[in-house]
C-alpha positions as CSV (number, residue, x, y, z in Angstrom):
1,M,75.9,124.2,18.9
2,A,74.7,122.2,21.9
3,D,72.6,120.1,19.5
4,T,75.6,119.3,17.4
5,K,77.7,118.2,20.4
6,E,74.9,116.0,21.6
7,A,74.6,114.4,18.2
8,D,78.3,113.8,18.0
9,S,78.2,112.2,21.5
10,K,75.5,109.8,20.4
11,R,77.4,108.8,17.3
12,K,80.5,108.0,19.3
13,E,78.5,105.7,21.7
14,P,79.2,102.1,20.7
15,A,76.2,100.0,19.9
16,K,75.6,97.1,22.3
17,K,75.7,93.7,20.8
18,G,74.3,90.3,22.0
19,L,72.4,89.6,25.2
20,H,73.2,91.5,28.4
21,G,72.0,91.5,32.0
22,W,68.8,89.6,32.8
23,K,68.3,88.7,29.1
24,A,71.6,86.8,29.1
25,A,70.7,85.1,32.4
26,L,67.4,83.9,31.0
27,A,69.0,82.6,27.9
28,V,71.6,80.6,29.9
29,F,68.9,79.3,32.3
30,G,66.7,78.3,29.4
31,C,69.4,76.3,27.6
32,G,70.4,74.5,30.9
33,T,66.8,73.6,31.7
34,L,66.2,72.0,28.2
35,A,69.4,70.1,28.4
36,A,68.5,68.7,31.9
37,F,65.3,67.1,30.8
38,G,67.0,65.5,27.7
39,T,64.9,63.2,25.7
40,F,62.0,63.1,28.1
41,G,59.9,65.4,26.0
42,V,60.2,68.9,27.4
43,V,60.5,70.4,24.0
44,V,57.8,68.2,22.6
45,G,55.5,69.0,25.5
46,V,55.9,72.8,25.1
47,L,55.5,72.7,21.3
48,S,52.4,70.6,21.6
49,L,50.9,73.0,24.1
50,F,51.7,75.9,21.8
51,I,50.3,74.3,18.7
52,G,47.2,73.2,20.6
53,T,46.6,76.7,21.9
54,V,46.9,78.2,18.4
55,S,44.7,75.6,16.7
56,S,41.9,76.0,19.3
57,G,41.7,79.7,18.8
58,I,43.7,80.6,22.0
59,T,41.1,79.3,24.5
60,T,43.4,78.4,27.4
61,S,41.7,80.8,29.9
62,E,39.6,77.9,31.1
63,T,42.6,75.6,31.8
64,P,44.2,75.9,35.3
65,I,47.8,76.8,35.0
66,N,49.0,75.0,38.1
67,Q,48.3,71.4,37.0
68,P,50.7,68.6,38.0
69,G,53.2,68.0,35.1
70,A,52.3,71.3,33.4
71,G,56.0,72.0,32.9
72,I,56.5,69.2,30.4
73,G,53.0,68.8,28.9
74,A,50.3,66.3,29.3
75,P,51.0,62.5,29.2
76,R,51.3,61.0,25.8
77,A,48.4,59.5,24.0
78,D,50.4,56.4,23.0
79,L,53.9,54.9,23.1
80,D,55.5,53.1,20.2
81,V,57.5,50.0,20.8
82,G,61.1,50.8,21.8
83,E,60.4,54.5,22.3
84,M,61.0,54.4,26.1
85,D,64.6,53.5,26.9
86,V,65.5,55.4,30.0
87,C,69.0,53.9,30.5
88,T,70.2,54.6,27.0
89,D,68.4,57.8,26.1
90,N,68.0,59.7,29.4
91,L,70.1,59.1,32.5
92,G,73.4,59.8,30.8
93,K,72.1,63.1,29.5
94,L,70.9,64.4,32.9
95,S,73.1,67.5,33.5
96,T,72.7,67.5,37.3
97,I,74.6,64.3,37.8
98,T,77.9,62.9,36.5
99,V,77.8,59.2,35.4
100,D,79.7,56.7,33.3
101,R,77.8,53.7,32.1
102,Q,79.4,50.3,33.0
103,D,77.0,47.6,31.7
104,S,76.6,46.3,28.1
105,G,73.3,48.0,27.5
106,D,71.5,44.8,26.4
107,S,68.9,44.4,29.2
108,H,66.2,46.7,27.7
109,V,62.9,44.9,27.2
110,D,59.7,46.3,25.6
111,T,57.3,43.3,25.3
112,T,53.7,42.1,25.0
113,D,54.9,38.5,25.5
114,S,53.3,37.2,28.7
115,S,56.1,34.7,29.2
116,Q,58.5,37.6,29.7
117,I,56.2,39.5,32.1
118,D,56.2,38.5,35.8
119,I,53.3,40.7,36.8
120,D,49.8,39.2,36.5
121,G,47.4,41.4,34.6
122,V,50.0,43.2,32.6
123,S,49.8,43.0,28.8
124,R,52.8,45.3,27.9
125,L,55.8,46.0,30.0
126,V,59.0,48.1,29.5
127,S,61.9,47.3,31.8
128,D,65.6,47.7,32.1
129,D,68.5,47.3,34.5
130,C,71.7,49.3,34.1
131,L,74.9,50.0,36.0
132,W,76.8,53.3,36.2
133,E,79.8,54.8,37.9
134,F,78.4,57.8,39.8
135,K,80.5,60.8,40.8
136,P,78.8,62.6,43.8
137,H,79.0,66.3,44.2
138,G,82.0,67.4,46.3
139,N,83.2,63.8,46.8
140,S,86.3,62.5,44.9
141,T,85.4,58.9,45.5
142,P,82.9,57.5,43.0
143,W,79.9,55.2,43.8
144,D,78.4,52.2,42.0
145,F,74.9,53.3,40.8
146,E,72.4,50.6,39.8
147,F,69.1,51.7,38.2
148,S,66.3,49.3,37.3
149,Y,62.7,49.9,36.3
150,E,59.4,48.3,35.3
151,A,56.9,50.5,33.5
152,I,53.4,49.0,32.9
153,I,52.2,50.5,29.6
154,D,49.1,48.3,29.0
155,A,47.0,46.1,31.3
156,E,44.5,43.4,30.6
157,A,40.8,44.3,30.4
158,G,39.4,45.2,33.8
159,K,42.8,45.8,35.3
160,D,44.1,49.2,36.4
161,R,47.8,49.9,35.6
162,D,48.5,52.1,38.7
163,E,46.9,49.5,41.0
164,L,49.1,46.8,39.5
165,A,52.1,49.0,39.9
166,A,51.2,49.6,43.6
167,S,50.9,45.9,44.2
168,R,54.3,45.4,42.6
169,F,55.8,48.2,44.7
170,D,54.5,46.5,47.9
171,E,55.9,43.1,46.8
172,L,59.4,44.6,46.1
173,R,59.3,46.7,49.2
174,D,59.0,43.7,51.4
175,D,62.3,42.3,50.0
176,L,64.2,45.6,50.0
177,P,65.9,45.3,53.4
178,S,67.4,41.9,52.4
179,T,69.3,43.7,49.6
180,V,71.5,45.4,52.2
181,E,73.8,43.3,54.3
182,N,73.7,45.4,57.5
183,V,70.7,47.7,57.7
184,A,71.1,50.9,59.8
185,S,67.8,52.5,58.9
186,E,64.7,52.0,56.7
187,K,61.9,54.4,56.1
188,E,59.4,56.0,53.7
189,S,61.0,58.5,51.3
190,P,59.4,61.7,49.9
191,W,59.6,60.7,46.2
192,G,57.0,59.7,43.6
193,D,53.6,58.4,44.5
194,S,55.2,55.9,47.0
195,S,58.8,55.4,48.0
196,Y,60.8,53.5,50.6
197,S,64.5,53.5,51.3
198,V,67.1,51.4,53.2
199,Y,70.5,52.5,54.3
200,G,73.4,50.5,55.7
201,T,76.6,48.7,54.8
202,D,77.6,45.8,52.7
203,A,79.6,42.7,53.9
204,S,82.9,44.8,53.5
205,G,81.5,47.7,55.6
206,R,81.1,50.1,52.6
207,S,78.0,52.4,52.7
208,V,74.9,51.4,50.7
209,Y,71.7,53.2,50.0
210,V,68.7,51.7,48.1
211,A,65.4,53.4,47.3
212,L,62.3,51.9,45.7
213,V,59.9,54.4,44.0
214,Q,56.5,54.2,42.3
215,T,55.5,56.9,39.9
216,R,52.2,56.3,38.1
217,S,52.4,52.8,36.7
218,A,56.2,52.6,36.9
219,V,58.2,51.0,39.7
220,Y,61.9,51.6,39.8
221,S,64.9,51.3,42.2
222,I,68.1,53.2,42.6
223,R,71.1,51.7,44.5
224,F,74.2,53.7,45.5
225,E,77.2,51.8,46.9
226,D,80.5,53.5,47.9
227,K,83.4,52.1,46.0
228,A,86.2,53.2,48.3
229,E,88.1,50.3,49.9
230,Q,89.0,52.3,53.0
231,S,85.7,54.2,53.3
232,V,84.0,51.9,55.9
233,G,80.6,53.5,56.7
234,Q,81.9,57.0,55.7
235,V,79.0,58.1,53.4
236,A,76.2,59.6,55.4
237,E,72.6,58.7,54.6
238,N,71.8,62.3,53.9
239,T,74.6,62.5,51.3
240,F,73.0,59.6,49.4
241,L,69.6,61.1,49.8
242,Q,70.7,64.4,48.3
243,E,72.1,62.7,45.2
244,G,69.1,60.5,44.9
245,R,66.7,63.5,44.9
246,K,68.3,64.7,41.6
247,V,67.6,61.4,39.9
248,T,64.1,60.8,41.3
249,N,62.9,64.3,40.5
250,F,64.0,63.9,36.9
251,L,62.4,60.4,36.6
252,K,59.1,61.6,38.1
253,Q,58.7,64.1,35.4
254,G,59.9,61.7,32.7
255,F,57.5,58.8,33.7
256,D,54.6,61.3,34.1
257,Y,55.1,62.3,30.4
258,W,56.1,59.0,28.8
259,I,53.5,56.7,30.3
260,P,50.3,57.1,28.1
261,E,47.1,58.1,29.7
């Protein structure tokens, strides 16, 4: 009789459907992570790693697991013309920031024409300059956000791409303070392989923050400028820095992957 009651009790117990508890959390986290990295090759990197592991007979035990960039796969072997377009394909899809593009989108260049390249020793350059309206976290007043980059994809024989980028970084760094009307502080920043930032105000007294960053053979800048007419010097440097970290962390992983070895 006890067995019959126990069986009836089990039959009345509704079956659980879908994901619950930690399984649901992992599913949501996984979807959010993939979305955050957008077109920058997270999925491609993971799939390439998986396929490589299977085809080599699962011989990954000799490979250290804590390699830089291991989360998105190794750098690409090559890059087709037009394949890297950070402004159009990537920044607008970054889930950790809220942006609305303001420029026409016609500044993208991917060239091997030396007459369009201002850096000696570079044989192929990808560059762009785009403008966005940026909505900072917890702040109702938007900022102007200008992003520009130069990625050295190929260099002339005997030239090292990273060294050329480092020279370009030093050249642009010297001019960085002149891009801010009234400089309150300037210092090295903790991003990329090299970085430098300037904070101050424009001619109208609105807060401005500019950061120059080198990641591998790419050099880029981010510029935040408060748009509020009455917000004279109201945005703290640390507020700009916190938002800048979201962008630079994303770009580091992107350039690490997209720039070929």
